[in-house]
Structure formats: C-alpha cells, structure tokens
N, C-alpha and C positions, 0 to 999 in steps of 0.2 A: 132701617132695613139693611141687610148685608149686601145684597146684590147691587143696588144703585147708591147705597149709603145715604138714603134720605133721612133728614133730621126727624127725630121722633119727639112728640109732645109728651112731657112727663105728667104723671098724675097730679092734678091740682096745680099745674104750672100757671104762674101769672103771665099775662101777655102771650098766651098760647098762639095767638094769630101770627106773631113774629116767626115762630118755628114753623107754623103751617105755611106761611108765605115762602120761607126758605126752602121747605120741602117741595113746594110747587115749582119753584125756580129750578131746582135740581132735576125734577121730573121733566119739565119743559125742555131743558137742555138735552136730556137723554133721548127725548123723542124728536127734537127738531134741529139740533145743532150738527154741524159737520166740521171735520178736520180735513183741510185741503192741502196740507204741506208735507205729506209723507214723501220722502225722496228715496227712490230705489236706485239711484246712480251708484251707490256704494255697495249694493247687493242686499243680502238678507237683513231684516230689521225686526224689532219687537215694538208692539203697541203697549204703552203704559196702562196701568189699571185706571188712572184718572182719565186719560184720553178715551179709553174704551167705555167707561161708565158715562162720560159726559157728552158723547157724540153718537148720533145714529148713523151718520154718513161719513165714510172714510174714502178719500181720494188719494190714489197712489200714482205719482208721476215721476219725472226724472228719467234720463236715458239709462235703463238698466243694462249692465254688461252681459247678462245672461238671465235665465229663469230665476225668479226671486221667490223667497219664502218669507211671509210675514207671520209672526207669532203673536197671537192675541192671548189675553189672560183667561184663566179657567173660570169665567164668570158667566152665568146664565143670562142671555139676552139676545133679542134679534138685532141685526145691524145690516148695513148696506155697504158694499165696496164697489168703487169704480177703478178699473185698471187702465191707466194711461201711460204705463212705463215702457211700452214697446216690446215687452217680453211676457211670457205666461207668469202668472202670480199664484202661489199656493198659500191658502190661509189655514193655519193650524194652531192648536194650543201647545203642540209639542208632545202630547201624550195620546190623544184619540185620533179619530179619522180626520183627515184634512180635506179641503175642497179646492179644486183648481179653477182659476178664472183666466180665460183667454184675454190677450191684449185687446182693449177696446170694449170689453164687456162691462155691464153693470149687473151685479148679482145681489139678491136679497138672501141673507144667511141667518142661521141661528146657531148659537153656541149653547150646548146643553150642559156646560161645565167641564166637558172633556172633548167631545166631538164637535166639529164644525160641519153643519148640514146645509145643503142648498135648498132654497125655497123658490117658488115662482108665483107671480101674480097673473099668469096667462089663463084666461077663462074660456079660450076657444075650445072647440071639440076636436081639433086636429091633434094628432100625436105630437107630444112635446119632445124636442130634441134636447137632451141634457148636455152639460158642458162637454162630455165626451160621448160620442155616439159612433159605433162602428163594429166591425167584425174582422176576425182573422181566422183563416182555415189553412189546412195543409193536406197532404196525402199520406196514406198508410201503406201503399204499395205503388210500384212503378206504373205510370200511365203510358200506354203505347201511342206514339205519334207516327201515323202512316206516312210513307214517302209522298211528298208533293201535295199534301192536304192540310190546310190550316185547321187544327183540331183544338176545340175548347177542352181544357183540362177539367176533369170532374174531381171534386174535392170531398173530403170526409166531414164529419161533424166538426164545427168550428171550435177553436181554442176559446173564443169568446164571441158573443153576438148580442149586442145591447138592444137591438130593435127588430130582430127577426129578418135581417137582410138575407140570410141563407135559408133555403128550403130544400130538404133532402130529396123532395120529388123532382127538383131541378138542380142537381148537385154541381153544375158548372157555373151557377149564377149567384150574383148578389143583386137583389131587387130593391128598389128605392121605396121606403114606406112613406105614408102621409106625414107631412110636416118637415121633410128634408128638401132643400132647394139647391144645395151645392155640396159636392163631394170631392175627395181626392182618393185616387186608386194607387196602390202600390203592389208590386208583385216580384217574385224571383223564381227562376227555374234552374235547377241543376240537371244537366244532361248526363246520361250514361256515357262513359268515355267512348269516343269514336272520332276518327280523323277525316271523315268523308264530307266534302262540300260545306254547306252553310246551315246555320240555325237562326230562327227568328222567333220573337215573342212580341205580342201586341195585345191591347185591350179592345174588345168588341163592345159596341153599344147597341142594344136591341138587335143583336146578330149582325151588325154592320161594322165595317172597318172604315167607312167614309163619314167622319164627323170631325168638327173642329176641335182640336186639343187631343187627338188620339196619340197616345204614347206608343213608340215602336222601337225595337232594338234588333239589329242583325249582326252576326258574328261568324267568322269562319269556324268550322268545327275544330275542336282540340280536346286534349285530355283534360278532364275535370273542369269543363266549361260551366260557369255560373253566369246567368244573364239576369239583370234586374232593370226595372223601369218604374217611373213615377209619373202620374198624370199631373197636369196643372189643375187648379180648381175648376170643376166642370158644373155647368148649370144642368139641373135634372128636374124631373117631375115624377110624382108618385107613379109607380108601375114600370118605369125604365129599369132595364136590367143590364148588367155588365158581366163580361167573361174575360178570362185570360186565355188566349189562344197561342199555340205553338206550331211552328212549321219547320220542316227539314226536307232536304232534297238529296239525301245520301244514296238513294236507289233502293233502300230497304227500310223496314220498320226501325225506328229508334224509340227511346224512352225518356220521359221526364222522370227523374229519379226520386224515389221516396227518401227524403232526407230533410233535416231541419232547415236546409237551405232552399227548399221548394215550398212556397207559400203565396197566399193572395190575401190582400187586406183592403178594406174600405173605411173611410172616416168622413163623417158629416162635418162640414165647416160652415154651414149656413142653412 
C-alpha cells in the first residue's frame, strides 16, 4: 500500500506469513510508535516520509527562538503532535491548510494529502474551544464620549467572531460562551484631535471597573492621541461580559474616531 508502505503478499507467494508479519509490524508501528526527538531550537523543520509513516505520536521540544513551522509529507493519515518547544507551532504540508498548536498543547490531527486538519476526542456537551477562539470588531462612525462620563463604546459587526462573542443587540459587549474559562482582552482607541485635559480607556467586566486584572490607561489630551491596553489572562465563566469604556474631562463632548486604529478584541486562552 502506498500510504503506509505495507508489504504486500504476492499471488501464490511461498511463506506468505513472513510478508504478513512484516506488514503487521509496519502497521503496529504506524499506530503505536512515537518520535520524541524533534528539536525546534534551530527553527522550522521538516518531518521525513519514513518518520511520518512509522510514528503516530510526534513530540516537538527544544527552546524555539520564535514561532516554528513543521512541514509534514503529503501522506494521508491521522497523527498526534505534542508541542513542548516554548513557542507556537504550525503544522503544514506546505501546500494546503495548516494547523496551529499552542505551546503545551497536545493535538490530534489528520492530513488529507494536502491539508492538515484538527480533530478532537472531547465528548462533552459543552462548546468546544478551537485552537483559536476570539473576535475583533471596530466602528464605522465616530462614537461620542460625553464630558465626565465613562462611556462604553458601541461596535459594528465584527471583522471575525468564532464563537458568537458579539451580539448586535448588545453592541458594546463581548459575552463569554460556554466552554471558555480564561480570556485576554485587547483594545485601542484613537481620539479626535483635541488638547483639553485628559483621556482614559479601561475594560469593564459585567459593567464594573472593580475586578482584579482590570487594564487601564490615562493620558493627557493631545493631537492624534491613540491609546491601547491589554489585559492579563482573566478567569471567566459563561455569561460574563466585557466592554471597552472611554472617559474624558475636556468640558465638552469628544469622540472616539472611526479609524483602523480603533478596535476591540477578545481571545480565549483556556
């Protein structure tokens, strides 16, 4: 057979059991053996045809200098990868879809001869969190921020949203779905040019600014002011919601500017 190169018994072959035993041994290795010495310390690497055919489990370790890409042969088969290299690992054939594996993850994969696809053996009824789960949204028109009032910015339809974090009926919010237990928030606001007093941006959790890990940024007003902030990984439960709020004390209304520099994102990390 071409895929695993199993020995084939010829018609009327003498001592056919020998070939059969050899084929069984190859199949056993393909289903049970593992290769544990892939070293990502030198960066990107390729898996040989022989190693890919002969091993079900592939462990990548070594201190990778940055994100690493491992190229596997265009051979149809399921396989498993453990990423212990300290950086994100991308599995690809070099031609079709690739699959990312976060540091510390074990992933069950399938190569269809071109694409690398992710599988799961989770049988729970909870929503499954894929390797990447998150949303990114922006604004199509300026948002008014009244003087002296912390105001949650309302967003438009997201650029992407893998798990329905965004609901147009609550356009200021990202809401946590079932199956997500830890997230990171990021946001950025570009203010319409003004030089009066100060500007603030912060993340609200369930409408509150008092929670451990709240990200907050304050800056004197200036021309072309862009403010950004990132949260630490935050523990969450399904139904929690988060908003990006802005504050200013110029004495009159100001605006968060519709611009590619104004956005709000969420990413599940657990």
